[in-house]
N, C-alpha and C positions, 0 to 999 in steps of 0.2 A: 504494500500500500504506500503510494507516494504522497508527498506533502500536498500536492495540488489536485488530488483526485476529485472528479466531479461526482455528483450524486449517483449517476448511472453506474460509474465505476465502483463506487462504494457499495452499491447494492449487490456486488459480487461477493460480499463478505457477510458473515454472521457477526452480530454484535450483542453482547450481554452486559447489562448493568449489574455491578457487584458492590454491595455495601460493605465497607471495611472500617476499622478504627481510624484509618488515614483519610477516610472520606469515600465518596463514590468513585469507583474505578470502572472502566469499560474494557472488556476483552474483545478483541477483534480477531475473527477466525476465517481462514480459507477452508477449503475441503481437506487440506493436508495438515492443518494444525493452527495454533495461535500465531498470528502475525505481530500483534502489538498489544500492550497494556497501556492505557492512557487515562488521565483524569479529565481530559477534554470531553465535554458532553457529546454524546452520540445518540442516534436513534436506534433503539433496540430492533434486532432482526434475527430471529432464530432459524432462518430458512437454510443457512449454510453452516456447516461445521458444528451442529448442535451437540454432538457427542464431545467435541473438544471444548465447547463452551461450558457444558455441564461439568467436565473434569476440571476445568479452570476454576469454576466457582467452588467446587468441592475442595480443590487445593487451597484456595484462599481461606476458606472457612477452617480448614485443618491448620494451616500455618498460624492464623491468629488465635487458635486454641492451643498453641504451643507445640505442635508437632508438624512434621513435614511428611507428606505422602509422596508417591511417585508424581513427578511433574507432568503436566499435560503435554501432549505432543506440540512441538514448536515448528513453525514453518520458516525455514531459513532462506527462502527464495531471494531475499535482497541483502543477504549478509555475505561479506567477503570471507575468504578462507581463513585469514588471520583472525578476524573478529570472532568467527565461529570457534576457532581453537581456544581463544581467550575465554569466551563465555562458557564453553563446555568444560574447560579445565576448572574454572571457578566453581561452577555448579557441582562438579564431581568431587572436588577436593575440600571445599570450605563449607562445612555443614553448619546447621543451626547453632548459634552461640559462639562460633569461631570467627576469627578475623585473620587477615593477611595483609601485608603491605604490597604496594604496587610493584616494588622491586622483587620481592619474594615470589609474587605471581609470575613475573617475567622469568625468574629463575626456574620455576616449575615448568615453564614452557621451553626451557633450555634455550632462552634467548636473552642473555644477560643485559644487552644494551637496549632492550625494548620497553623500558619502564614507561616512557612517555607514550609510546604506541599502545601499551596496555591501558593506560589512563584514557586515551582517546577512544579505544574500542569500548571501554566500560561506559564512557559518557554517551555513546550511541546505542546503548543496550535498549532494544525495543520491549524487553520483558522485565521491567523493574520488579523487584521482590522475588519473582519466580527464578530469574537468574540473579543471584544476590550480590549485585555490585555494591550494595550498602555495606557489605562485609569487608570491603577493601579500604584500608586507611593508609595514612602516611607512615613512613618508617619511624618517625619521631613520636608516634602514638596519637597525633592529632587526627581527628576523624576525616579531615579533608573535605573536598567538594562532593556534591551529589546532584546529578542532573535528573534524578528520578522523581517520583511522586512527592510533592511538597518540599522539594529541595533539601537543604541542610536540616530543617525541622523534621522532615520525614525520615531522614537518615538517623537522626538521634532517636526518634520514636522507635524505629525498627531495631536498632542496636540495643536499646533499653528493653524492648519486648523480648529480645533474645538473651537477656540476662547480663548484659555488659554495663559497667558503671562508667558514667561520663561526667566530667567536670571541666568547665571552660573549654569545651570542644576537644577534650583529650580523653582517651581511654585510660581508666585507672587500673585495670587488670588485663591480663592476656595480651600484653604488648606484642606486636607483630615481630 
């Protein structure tokens, strides 16, 4: 789904409104999986990808009740190979309540010089919360930026929800 999609193009997608502690989110699905999670208001439409939308809503309910179940299928149609590697590695390695620094994530990818590229890939994450870019922090323990739902306030809420202690935008335990 591109930024300037027209209404006729958008009708090719299923859309589900999901109430969360962060506010209302919208899951957008193709027939192959979830394309995007956004807080921008959308018109609901369950005609495409209903199974994926159901699984996404179930996943969010589970997550906000303190557990993670299997993630819904994601549609990577507009994701570069590098971004896909970054997002998949993060989702696989950094579980609920854990954090990692951008540089350590680059190391996990065996790409030591890619710290900034990792940050850029995370900033373009179309599936905030599901792919937990909020769990990536600066190596000095500061929580860093967040382009996901509700910005830095959302990142703090999510990290606190996962049991991390934060003061002055810095993690007090579990330093990366």
